[in-house]
KEPA-549300 format. One record per residue (C-alpha): residue number from 1; x, y, z; residue in three letters. Coordinates in nm, 3 decimals, m for minus. Layout:
BEGIN
ATOM  zalo       c1       c2       c3  lonu
ATOM   NUM        X        Y        Z   ALA
...
***
This chain:
BEGIN
ATOM  zalo       c1       c2       c3  lonu
ATOM     1    0.600   m1.315   m1.111   MET
ATOM     2    0.870   m1.345   m0.844   VAL
ATOM     3    1.104   m1.057   m0.773   GLU
ATOM     4    1.436   m1.110   m0.597   ASN
ATOM     5    1.494   m0.896   m0.288   LEU
ATOM     6    1.830   m0.905   m0.112   MET
ATOM     7    1.901   m0.906    0.261   SER
ATOM     8    2.212   m0.887    0.480   PRO
ATOM     9    2.348   m1.214    0.619   THR
ATOM    10    2.215   m1.255    0.971   HIS
ATOM    11    2.159   m1.599    1.128   ASP
ATOM    12    1.891   m1.685    1.383   ARG
ATOM    13    2.144   m1.741    1.661   THR
ATOM    14    2.270   m1.384    1.634   SER
ATOM    15    1.909   m1.265    1.606   LEU
ATOM    16    1.823   m1.430    1.935   MET
ATOM    17    2.131   m1.280    2.101   SER
ATOM    18    2.015   m0.938    1.993   ILE
ATOM    19    1.672   m0.999    2.145   PHE
ATOM    20    1.826   m1.118    2.475   VAL
ATOM    21    2.031   m0.802    2.500   LYS
ATOM    22    1.726   m0.586    2.431   THR
ATOM    23    1.558   m0.415    2.723   ASN
ATOM    24    1.283   m0.652    2.839   ARG
ATOM    25    1.021   m0.382    2.878   ARG
ATOM    26    1.090   m0.251    2.528   GLN
ATOM    27    1.079   m0.604    2.388   LEU
ATOM    28    0.742   m0.676    2.546   ILE
ATOM    29    0.597   m0.346    2.431   LYS
ATOM    30    0.736   m0.376    2.079   GLY
ATOM    31    0.694   m0.743    1.998   LEU
ATOM    32    0.398   m0.881    2.193   SER
ATOM    33    0.058   m0.951    2.049   LEU
ATOM    34   m0.217   m0.942    2.309   GLY
ATOM    35   m0.499   m1.194    2.290   VAL
ATOM    36   m0.837   m1.137    2.447   GLY
ATOM    37   m1.201   m1.228    2.401   SER
ATOM    38   m1.323   m1.387    2.076   MET
ATOM    39   m1.613   m1.322    1.843   LEU
ATOM    40   m1.697   m1.574    1.571   PHE
ATOM    41   m1.815   m1.465    1.227   SER
ATOM    42   m1.909   m1.682    0.927   PRO
ATOM    43   m1.579   m1.608    0.752   PHE
ATOM    44   m1.321   m1.565    1.029   SER
ATOM    45   m1.242   m1.616    1.392   GLN
ATOM    46   m1.190   m1.273    1.548   ARG
ATOM    47   m0.950   m1.208    1.830   VAL
ATOM    48   m0.971   m0.883    2.028   PHE
ATOM    49   m0.643   m0.743    2.149   ALA
ATOM    50   m0.623   m0.648    2.518   ASP
ATOM    51   m0.370   m0.371    2.465   THR
ATOM    52   m0.394   m0.069    2.232   PRO
ATOM    53   m0.195   m0.114    1.914   GLY
ATOM    54   m0.190   m0.495    1.921   SER
ATOM    55   m0.282   m0.650    1.585   PRO
ATOM    56   m0.640   m0.768    1.548   TYR
ATOM    57   m0.700   m1.090    1.355   LEU
ATOM    58   m0.955   m1.007    1.083   ILE
ATOM    59   m0.941   m1.328    0.881   SER
ATOM    60   m0.785   m1.673    0.860   LYS
ATOM    61   m0.871   m1.706    0.490   GLN
ATOM    62   m0.641   m1.443    0.342   GLY
ATOM    63   m0.487   m1.504    0.001   CYS
ATOM    64   m0.126   m1.449   m0.102   GLY
ATOM    65   m0.191   m1.076   m0.152   ARG
ATOM    66   m0.460   m1.029    0.113   ALA
ATOM    67   m0.358   m0.672    0.199   SER
ATOM    68   m0.170   m0.589   m0.122   GLY
ATOM    69   m0.111   m0.365   m0.296   TYR
ATOM    70   m0.009   m0.062   m0.087   ALA
ATOM    71   m0.106    0.195   m0.352   GLU
ATOM    72   m0.473    0.091   m0.321   ALA
ATOM    73   m0.617    0.248   m0.005   ASN
ATOM    74   m0.804   m0.018    0.198   LYS
ATOM    75   m0.892    0.165    0.522   ILE
ATOM    76   m1.145    0.448    0.570   ILE
ATOM    77   m1.216    0.620    0.904   SER
ATOM    78   m1.505    0.863    0.958   THR
ATOM    79   m1.794    0.929    1.198   LYS
ATOM    80   m1.651    0.705    1.470   GLY
ATOM    81   m1.608    0.406    1.239   LYS
ATOM    82   m1.316    0.246    1.056   THR
ATOM    83   m1.398    0.041    0.746   HIS
ATOM    84   m1.144   m0.215    0.621   VAL
ATOM    85   m1.129   m0.408    0.291   ALA
ATOM    86   m0.910   m0.704    0.189   TRP
ATOM    87   m0.916   m1.022   m0.022   ILE
ATOM    88   m0.975   m1.376    0.105   ASP
ATOM    89   m0.933   m1.710   m0.072   SER
ATOM    90   m1.187   m1.954    0.073   PRO
ATOM    91   m1.248   m2.290   m0.101   PRO
ATOM    92   m1.510   m2.134   m0.331   GLU
ATOM    93   m1.257   m1.886   m0.475   GLY
ATOM    94   m1.124   m1.533   m0.424   PHE
ATOM    95   m1.359   m1.297   m0.240   ARG
ATOM    96   m1.336   m0.926   m0.154   VAL
ATOM    97   m1.434   m0.874    0.211   ARG
ATOM    98   m1.516   m0.571    0.426   VAL
ATOM    99   m1.573   m0.514    0.798   ALA
ATOM   100   m1.621   m0.213    1.027   THR
ATOM   101   m1.464   m0.121    1.361   LEU
ATOM   102   m1.666    0.086    1.609   ASN
ATOM   103   m1.394    0.317    1.739   GLN
ATOM   104   m1.575    0.389    2.065   LYS
ATOM   105   m1.655    0.032    2.172   THR
ATOM   106   m1.370   m0.147    1.996   GLY
ATOM   107   m1.621   m0.397    1.853   LYS
ATOM   108   m1.617   m0.520    1.495   TRP
ATOM   109   m1.909   m0.584    1.263   SER
ATOM   110   m1.956   m0.918    1.089   PRO
ATOM   111   m1.748   m0.972    0.777   THR
ATOM   112   m1.933   m0.897    0.452   TYR
ATOM   113   m1.853   m1.012    0.097   THR
ATOM   114   m1.853   m0.741   m0.170   VAL
ATOM   115   m1.784   m0.964   m0.469   GLY
ATOM   116   m1.548   m1.204   m0.643   GLN
ATOM   117   m1.193   m1.148   m0.757   ALA
ATOM   118   m1.018   m1.318   m1.048   LYS
ATOM   119   m0.705   m1.412   m0.850   ASP
ATOM   120   m0.480   m1.273   m0.576   ASN
ATOM   121   m0.420   m0.951   m0.779   HIS
ATOM   122   m0.791   m0.858   m0.766   GLY
ATOM   123   m0.788   m0.684   m0.427   GLY
ATOM   124   m0.987   m0.368   m0.354   PRO
ATOM   125   m0.935    0.008   m0.348   ALA
ATOM   126   m1.167    0.190   m0.106   LEU
ATOM   127   m1.276    0.552   m0.065   THR
ATOM   128   m1.567    0.756    0.073   ILE
ATOM   129   m1.754    1.065   m0.050   ASP
ATOM   130   m1.876    1.370    0.141   SER
ATOM   131   m2.217    1.209    0.199   GLN
ATOM   132   m2.065    0.903    0.363   GLY
ATOM   133   m2.115    0.656    0.079   TYR
ATOM   134   m1.832    0.402    0.044   LEU
ATOM   135   m1.692    0.328   m0.304   HIS
ATOM   136   m1.493    0.017   m0.389   ILE
ATOM   137   m1.319   m0.113   m0.704   ALA
ATOM   138   m1.185   m0.469   m0.736   TYR
ATOM   139   m1.163   m0.800   m0.932   PHE
ATOM   140   m0.928   m0.794   m1.233   PRO
ATOM   141   m0.588   m0.908   m1.343   HIS
ATOM   142   m0.582   m0.786   m1.706   HIS
ATOM   143   m0.965   m0.753   m1.715   ASP
ATOM   144   m1.244   m0.493   m1.669   PRO
ATOM   145   m1.277   m0.353   m1.317   PHE
ATOM   146   m1.582   m0.405   m1.102   ARG
ATOM   147   m1.720   m0.118   m0.894   TYR
ATOM   148   m1.989   m0.084   m0.627   ARG
ATOM   149   m2.123    0.192   m0.401   ARG
ATOM   150   m2.261    0.123   m0.054   SER
ATOM   151   m2.640    0.138   m0.028   LYS
ATOM   152   m2.626    0.351    0.286   ARG
ATOM   153   m2.381    0.610    0.417   PRO
ATOM   154   m2.118    0.484    0.663   HIS
ATOM   155   m2.240    0.127    0.620   ASN
ATOM   156   m2.066   m0.160    0.437   VAL
ATOM   157   m2.327   m0.430    0.495   SER
ATOM   158   m2.502   m0.383    0.158   GLU
ATOM   159   m2.385   m0.259   m0.179   TRP
ATOM   160   m2.551   m0.133   m0.496   GLU
ATOM   161   m2.543   m0.329   m0.822   GLU
ATOM   162   m2.199   m0.415   m0.955   GLU
ATOM   163   m2.074   m0.205   m1.251   ILE
ATOM   164   m1.794   m0.303   m1.490   GLN
ATOM   165   m1.565   m0.063   m1.678   PHE
ATOM   166   m1.240   m0.065   m1.874   GLY
ATOM   167   m1.045   m0.350   m2.030   GLU
ATOM   168   m0.717   m0.529   m1.952   ARG
ATOM   169   m0.672   m0.336   m1.626   LEU
ATOM   170   m0.490   m0.423   m1.300   THR
ATOM   171   m0.396   m0.246   m0.973   TYR
ATOM   172   m0.654    0.017   m0.871   PRO
ATOM   173   m0.600    0.352   m0.701   THR
ATOM   174   m0.897    0.574   m0.614   MET
ATOM   175   m0.956    0.913   m0.451   ILE
ATOM   176   m1.267    1.131   m0.417   CYS
ATOM   177   m1.285    1.499   m0.515   GLY
ATOM   178   m1.446    1.787   m0.330   ALA
ATOM   179   m1.751    1.756   m0.559   ASP
ATOM   180   m1.760    1.376   m0.504   ASN
ATOM   181   m1.609    1.295   m0.843   THR
ATOM   182   m1.406    0.974   m0.821   LEU
ATOM   183   m1.059    0.969   m0.977   TYR
ATOM   184   m0.914    0.630   m1.056   PHE
ATOM   185   m0.595    0.495   m1.211   THR
ATOM   186   m0.494    0.144   m1.315   ALA
ATOM   187   m0.235   m0.028   m1.530   ARG
ATOM   188   m0.345   m0.105   m1.887   ARG
ATOM   189   m0.178   m0.401   m2.056   SER
ATOM   190   m0.145   m0.484   m2.426   PHE
ATOM   191   m0.025   m0.780   m2.627   LYS
ATOM   192    0.161   m0.586   m2.893   ASP
ATOM   193    0.260   m0.243   m2.756   ARG
ATOM   194    0.396   m0.079   m2.439   PRO
ATOM   195    0.176   m0.079   m2.130   TRP
ATOM   196    0.064    0.238   m1.955   TYR
ATOM   197   m0.131    0.386   m1.663   VAL
ATOM   198   m0.488    0.482   m1.747   GLU
ATOM   199   m0.694    0.754   m1.573   LEU
ATOM   200   m1.070    0.729   m1.524   TRP
ATOM   201   m1.325    0.953   m1.351   GLU
ATOM   202   m1.682    0.912   m1.234   LYS
ATOM   203   m1.898    1.213   m1.158   LYS
ATOM   204   m2.190    1.158   m0.916   PRO
ATOM   205   m2.479    0.984   m1.090   GLY
ATOM   206   m2.284    0.929   m1.415   ARG
ATOM   207   m2.098    0.642   m1.578   ASP
ATOM   208   m1.725    0.589   m1.555   TRP
ATOM   209   m1.540    0.801   m1.812   ASN
ATOM   210   m1.197    0.717   m1.952   ARG
ATOM   211   m0.982    1.031   m1.942   VAL
ATOM   212   m0.686    0.865   m2.112   GLY
ATOM   213   m0.327    0.748   m2.061   PRO
ATOM   214   m0.123    0.912   m1.787   VAL
ATOM   215    0.226    0.768   m1.833   MET
ATOM   216    0.383    0.505   m2.056   HIS
ATOM   217    0.646    0.235   m2.045   SER
ATOM   218    0.907    0.276   m2.317   ARG
ATOM   219    0.925   m0.097   m2.390   HIS
ATOM   220    0.683   m0.366   m2.501   LYS
ATOM   221    0.594   m0.648   m2.265   GLY
ATOM   222    0.551   m0.666   m1.890   TYR
ATOM   223    0.553   m0.336   m1.701   ALA
ATOM   224    0.444   m0.224   m1.357   HIS
ATOM   225    0.401    0.132   m1.230   PHE
ATOM   226    0.309    0.112   m0.860   GLN
ATOM   227    0.147    0.456   m0.879   GLU
ATOM   228   m0.022    0.613   m0.577   SER
ATOM   229   m0.241    0.925   m0.562   LEU
ATOM   230   m0.283    1.193   m0.295   ALA
ATOM   231   m0.470    1.520   m0.274   TRP
ATOM   232   m0.294    1.846   m0.208   GLY
ATOM   233   m0.418    2.063    0.077   SER
ATOM   234   m0.643    2.249   m0.170   ASP
ATOM   235   m0.832    1.926   m0.256   HIS
ATOM   236   m0.775    2.021   m0.620   LYS
ATOM   237   m0.416    1.920   m0.694   THR
ATOM   238   m0.353    1.548   m0.752   ILE
ATOM   239   m0.003    1.431   m0.656   HIS
ATOM   240    0.132    1.106   m0.801   LEU
ATOM   241    0.432    0.892   m0.704   CYS
ATOM   242    0.528    0.585   m0.905   CYS
ATOM   243    0.792    0.320   m0.963   ARG
ATOM   244    0.834    0.244   m1.334   PHE
ATOM   245    0.930   m0.123   m1.380   HIS
ATOM   246    1.031   m0.189   m1.740   GLU
ATOM   247    1.209   m0.429   m1.973   LEU
ATOM   248    1.157   m0.776   m1.834   THR
ATOM   249    1.287   m1.079   m2.024   ASP
ATOM   250    1.375   m1.444   m1.957   LYS
ATOM   251    1.701   m1.343   m1.789   SER
ATOM   252    1.585   m1.054   m1.571   ALA
ATOM   253    1.274   m0.919   m1.399   TYR
ATOM   254    1.277   m0.541   m1.442   GLY
ATOM   255    1.603   m0.437   m1.604   ARG
ATOM   256    1.504   m0.070   m1.561   LEU
ATOM   257    1.330    0.074   m1.254   GLN
ATOM   258    1.261    0.441   m1.180   THR
ATOM   259    1.098    0.612   m0.881   VAL
ATOM   260    0.931    0.931   m1.004   ALA
ATOM   261    0.683    1.207   m0.919   TYR
ATOM   262    0.440    1.447   m1.086   MET
ATOM   263    0.128    1.651   m1.004   LYS
ATOM   264   m0.183    1.776   m1.181   SER
ATOM   265   m0.378    2.095   m1.107   GLU
ATOM   266   m0.651    2.018   m1.363   ASP
ATOM   267   m0.759    1.669   m1.251   PHE
ATOM   268   m0.523    1.472   m1.468   GLY
ATOM   269   m0.535    1.655   m1.799   ARG
ATOM   270   m0.195    1.821   m1.757   THR
ATOM   271    0.094    1.701   m1.541   TRP
ATOM   272    0.377    1.904   m1.391   LYS
ATOM   273    0.700    1.855   m1.199   ARG
ATOM   274    0.734    1.969   m0.839   SER
ATOM   275    0.867    2.309   m0.956   ASP
ATOM   276    0.556    2.367   m1.167   GLY
ATOM   277    0.709    2.302   m1.509   SER
ATOM   278    0.482    2.114   m1.751   VAL
ATOM   279    0.576    1.760   m1.854   ILE
ATOM   280    0.539    1.702   m2.228   ASP
ATOM   281    0.338    1.402   m2.344   LYS
ATOM   282    0.378    1.111   m2.378   PRO
ATOM   283    0.505    1.094   m2.020   ILE
ATOM   284    0.785    0.839   m1.973   THR
ATOM   285    1.086    0.814   m1.742   VAL
ATOM   286    1.267    1.040   m1.987   GLU
ATOM   287    1.036    1.334   m1.912   SER
ATOM   288    0.888    1.273   m1.566   ILE
ATOM   289    1.060    1.406   m1.251   GLU
ATOM   290    1.300    1.132   m1.145   THR
ATOM   291    1.383    1.060   m0.779   ILE
ATOM   292    1.587    0.737   m0.810   ALA
ATOM   293    1.702    0.497   m1.082   ARG
ATOM   294    1.769    0.126   m1.055   GLY
ATOM   295    1.679   m0.216   m1.191   GLY
ATOM   296    1.863   m0.536   m1.272   VAL
ATOM   297    2.095   m0.362   m1.519   ASP
ATOM   298    2.202   m0.114   m1.250   LEU
ATOM   299    2.222   m0.387   m0.981   LYS
ATOM   300    1.978   m0.196   m0.761   LYS
ATOM   301    1.619   m0.304   m0.683   SER
ATOM   302    1.369   m0.021   m0.629   LEU
ATOM   303    1.023   m0.019   m0.477   ARG
ATOM   304    0.799    0.278   m0.395   ALA
ATOM   305    0.546    0.317   m0.117   GLY
ATOM   306    0.235    0.535   m0.134   CYS
ATOM   307    0.305    0.906   m0.106   LEU
ATOM   308    0.157    1.168    0.129   ALA
ATOM   309    0.115    1.546    0.107   VAL
ATOM   310    0.164    1.771    0.409   SER
ATOM   311   m0.091    2.033    0.519   PRO
ATOM   312    0.140    2.290    0.358   LYS
ATOM   313    0.121    2.109    0.024   GLY
ATOM   314    0.466    1.944    0.027   LYS
ATOM   315    0.478    1.595   m0.130   PRO
ATOM   316    0.655    1.329    0.077   HIS
ATOM   317    0.773    1.010   m0.098   LEU
ATOM   318    0.902    0.683    0.046   ILE
ATOM   319    1.094    0.420   m0.147   TYR
ATOM   320    1.349    0.145   m0.088   SER
ATOM   321    1.671    0.038   m0.253   THR
ATOM   322    1.834   m0.304   m0.235   VAL
ATOM   323    2.202   m0.324   m0.332   VAL
ATOM   324    2.424   m0.626   m0.259   LYS
ATOM   325    2.169   m0.776   m0.019   GLN
ATOM   326    2.130   m0.451    0.180   LYS
ATOM   327    1.782   m0.298    0.190   GLY
ATOM   328    1.741    0.070    0.276   GLU
ATOM   329    1.433    0.293    0.287   ALA
ATOM   330    1.438    0.662    0.202   TRP
ATOM   331    1.209    0.954    0.281   LEU
ATOM   332    1.219    1.225    0.013   ALA
ATOM   333    1.053    1.566    0.057   VAL
ATOM   334    1.014    1.819   m0.226   ALA
ATOM   335    1.149    2.169   m0.173   ASP
ATOM   336    0.919    2.322   m0.438   GLY
ATOM   337    1.212    2.424   m0.657   LYS
ATOM   338    1.277    2.089   m0.821   GLY
ATOM   339    1.498    1.953   m0.543   GLY
ATOM   340    1.434    1.674   m0.295   TRP
ATOM   341    1.564    1.640    0.059   GLU
ATOM   342    1.638    1.271    0.127   ARG
ATOM   343    1.662    1.100    0.464   ARG
ATOM   344    1.779    0.741    0.521   ARG
ATOM   345    1.516    0.585    0.745   LEU
ATOM   346    1.741    0.294    0.851   ASN
ATOM   347    1.939    0.544    1.060   ASP
ATOM   348    1.632    0.593    1.280   HIS
ATOM   349    1.559    0.226    1.347   LEU
ATOM   350    1.595    0.095    1.702   LEU
ATOM   351    1.960   m0.001    1.765   PRO
ATOM   352    1.880   m0.374    1.771   GLU
ATOM   353    1.723   m0.343    1.422   TRP
ATOM   354    2.001   m0.148    1.250   ARG
ATOM   355    2.148   m0.454    1.074   SER
ATOM   356    1.812   m0.553    0.924   PHE
ATOM   357    1.675   m0.463    0.582   ASN
ATOM   358    1.405   m0.194    0.570   LEU
ATOM   359    1.209   m0.216    0.246   ILE
ATOM   360    0.880   m0.143    0.076   MET
ATOM   361    0.587   m0.231    0.036   ALA
ATOM   362    0.463    0.038    0.267   GLY
ATOM   363    0.369    0.402    0.260   GLY
ATOM   364    0.317    0.739    0.421   LEU
ATOM   365    0.018    0.922    0.565   SER
ATOM   366   m0.058    1.249    0.742   PHE
ATOM   367   m0.316    1.218    1.021   ASP
ATOM   368   m0.593    1.473    1.087   HIS
ATOM   369   m0.355    1.677    1.305   GLN
ATOM   370   m0.094    1.701    1.031   GLY
ATOM   371    0.157    1.453    1.179   GLN
ATOM   372    0.351    1.229    0.940   LEU
ATOM   373    0.330    0.850    0.979   HIS
ATOM   374    0.477    0.565    0.778   GLY
ATOM   375    0.496    0.188    0.755   VAL
ATOM   376    0.737   m0.061    0.599   GLY
ATOM   377    0.887   m0.411    0.619   GLN
ATOM   378    1.192   m0.530    0.807   LEU
ATOM   379    1.374   m0.839    0.681   GLN
ATOM   380    1.541   m0.994    0.983   THR
ATOM   381    1.669   m1.334    0.874   GLY
ATOM   382    1.965   m1.494    0.702   ALA
ATOM   383    1.949   m1.610    0.341   GLN
ATOM   384    2.181   m1.549    0.051   ASN
ATOM   385    1.885   m1.431   m0.150   GLU
ATOM   386    1.563   m1.272   m0.019   LYS
ATOM   387    1.249   m1.354   m0.210   ILE
ATOM   388    0.898   m1.211   m0.242   TRP
ATOM   389    0.711   m1.298    0.078   GLY
ATOM   390    1.026   m1.392    0.267   ASP
ATOM   391    0.938   m1.559    0.602   PRO
ATOM   392    1.150   m1.312    0.802   THR
ATOM   393    0.945   m1.008    0.694   ASN
ATOM   394    0.804   m0.803    0.984   GLU
ATOM   395    0.592   m0.487    0.994   ILE
ATOM   396    0.722   m0.167    1.152   VAL
ATOM   397    0.561    0.176    1.171   ALA
ATOM   398    0.709    0.518    1.239   PHE
ATOM   399    0.602    0.874    1.304   ASN
ATOM   400    0.772    1.210    1.291   MET
ATOM   401    0.833    1.364    1.634   VAL
ATOM   402    0.900    1.735    1.600   GLY
ATOM   403    1.099    1.841    1.295   ARG
ATOM   404    1.388    1.597    1.304   ASP
ATOM   405    1.316    1.288    1.513   ARG
ATOM   406    1.167    0.974    1.360   ILE
ATOM   407    1.033    0.715    1.605   GLN
ATOM   408    0.988    0.349    1.501   PHE
ATOM   409    0.780    0.076    1.663   ARG
ATOM   410    0.696   m0.284    1.572   SER
ATOM   411    0.344   m0.381    1.467   ILE
ATOM   412    0.373   m0.751    1.389   SER
ATOM   413    0.479   m1.019    1.635   LYS
ATOM   414    0.829   m1.124    1.529   PHE
ATOM   415    0.831   m1.481    1.397   ASP
ATOM   416    1.118   m1.595    1.168   PRO
ATOM   417    0.897   m1.868    1.018   LYS
ATOM   418    0.600   m1.650    0.916   THR
ATOM   419    0.611   m1.359    0.674   SER
ATOM   420    0.433   m1.049    0.803   HIS
ATOM   421    0.420   m0.826    0.499   TRP
ATOM   422    0.225   m0.615    0.248   LEU
ATOM   423    0.133   m0.335    0.493   PRO
ATOM   424   m0.134   m0.088    0.385   SER
ATOM   425   m0.171    0.236    0.583   ILE
ATOM   426   m0.483    0.453    0.588   GLU
ATOM   427   m0.433    0.786    0.417   ARG
ATOM   428   m0.659    1.076    0.319   PRO
ATOM   429   m0.855    0.998    0.003   THR
ATOM   430   m1.075    1.308    0.009   GLY
ATOM   431   m1.336    1.281    0.284   HIS
ATOM   432   m1.204    1.038    0.547   ASN
ATOM   433   m1.047    1.155    0.874   VAL
ATOM   434   m0.719    0.975    0.937   VAL
ATOM   435   m0.675    0.902    1.311   PRO
ATOM   436   m0.355    0.919    1.513   GLU
ATOM   437   m0.199    0.675    1.456   PRO
ATOM   438   m0.344    0.564    1.121   PRO
ATOM   439   m0.470    0.209    1.089   GLY
ATOM   440   m0.248   m0.050    0.919   VAL
ATOM   441   m0.362   m0.367    0.744   LEU
ATOM   442   m0.113   m0.649    0.679   PHE
ATOM   443   m0.086   m1.015    0.577   THR
ATOM   444    0.060   m1.300    0.780   GLY
ATOM   445    0.158   m1.596    0.565   GLY
ATOM   446    0.309   m1.704    0.236   SER
ATOM   447    0.282   m1.565   m0.115   ALA
ATOM   448    0.187   m1.902   m0.255   GLY
ATOM   449    0.335   m2.059   m0.566   LYS
ATOM   450    0.088   m1.912   m0.818   THR
ATOM   451   m0.157   m1.623   m0.840   ASN
ATOM   452   m0.448   m1.867   m0.809   THR
ATOM   453   m0.345   m2.054   m0.493   ASP
ATOM   454   m0.622   m2.067   m0.232   LEU
ATOM   455   m0.443   m2.006    0.099   LEU
ATOM   456   m0.530   m1.965    0.465   LYS
ATOM   457   m0.318   m1.662    0.549   ASN
ATOM   458   m0.396   m1.442    0.846   HIS
ATOM   459   m0.506   m1.083    0.788   VAL
ATOM   460   m0.440   m0.831    1.066   TYR
ATOM   461   m0.547   m0.477    1.146   PHE
ATOM   462   m0.353   m0.253    1.383   SER
ATOM   463   m0.406    0.101    1.507   ASN
***
């Protein structure tokens, strides 16, 4: 399914003039991609970056959603290692891959295959428990999920037997509790009734257990929820941000879109608003705490990034709006009384980027020192209509400096012919230790024409 995204008119000639006027030192620091020694693996040619922060080429076999979707955590750091998961599309079909970075030496392990995926929507969600075992869920697009646990702690080279659970599921999110219980959400689709988000849990040594529906679309047919999960500072409260996407027909993709928030203090059985008031079931956009409204009918496109929760327990949301070809990203912070303080992130872009779109996918994360980080997509080029996977997409990251200053930097190498998109930022899932800055995974290449296209996109990791 293709979603229209709008961008301001900005031709390549004016783009080049902006770059020429930019300070040369800043341009080199912000836009260069260092290339160093190479290490060959069976699945990819690896390029080591000479300078800190330069993207590292993980794979040349990435599919059209190699690093998507942002709500599924794909990076885990702990015990001096960073484990990364993504989805390739070699000639034999879609494959979920993993590799590990040694943080001390800067060396990467070989690339390992975890299992198959149905198509480019079957990418992984990754987490780790307190004993160091990695957990990964992957494969479906309206099918049962597949799950595996690593055979050894802090090691992705071998995995236990594959387990299947659920039916007609897509888009995984997964976090790990203090007692090593896994909490998992996914979209459940139906042929004859409204779709919803389903919650599952897996206690150590037990089978996956379906807890039940979390929130519902109000309309039959295609729906998407883009939900992300984050622990509160107590490791007991689950915070959830989502973007309801409802009412699609032949004339419009997503007539109604809603960015919303809720939290649970009993592991998903009861859900509350940010002020602590209980949300009555069934939970829909009519009862959930609403942050922004949009959709085709309101002439405003909305997308949410993954949320983050501060050490003081404050949820931070990030989302983007596109109105009349102008894309803006917003940071919203709950005040605990039902209100949200909003900040327009475009105002903090470098001066030479201020005319560009800043949109999701993307997300937020607090590192182990409690500093806020985020990632998103710039759209830098000129077209009357911006499309999914637009070639002028570029990846930018930011961090909060003090209480008020937000500092942006580029991650991808700017190239108006190649889309750099679908960024996924590492965030706390229960037992990982997020470094400063957090790692970011992203895709370089096209979306493809269908969900089953076997592509040769580049997959990059940056820290």
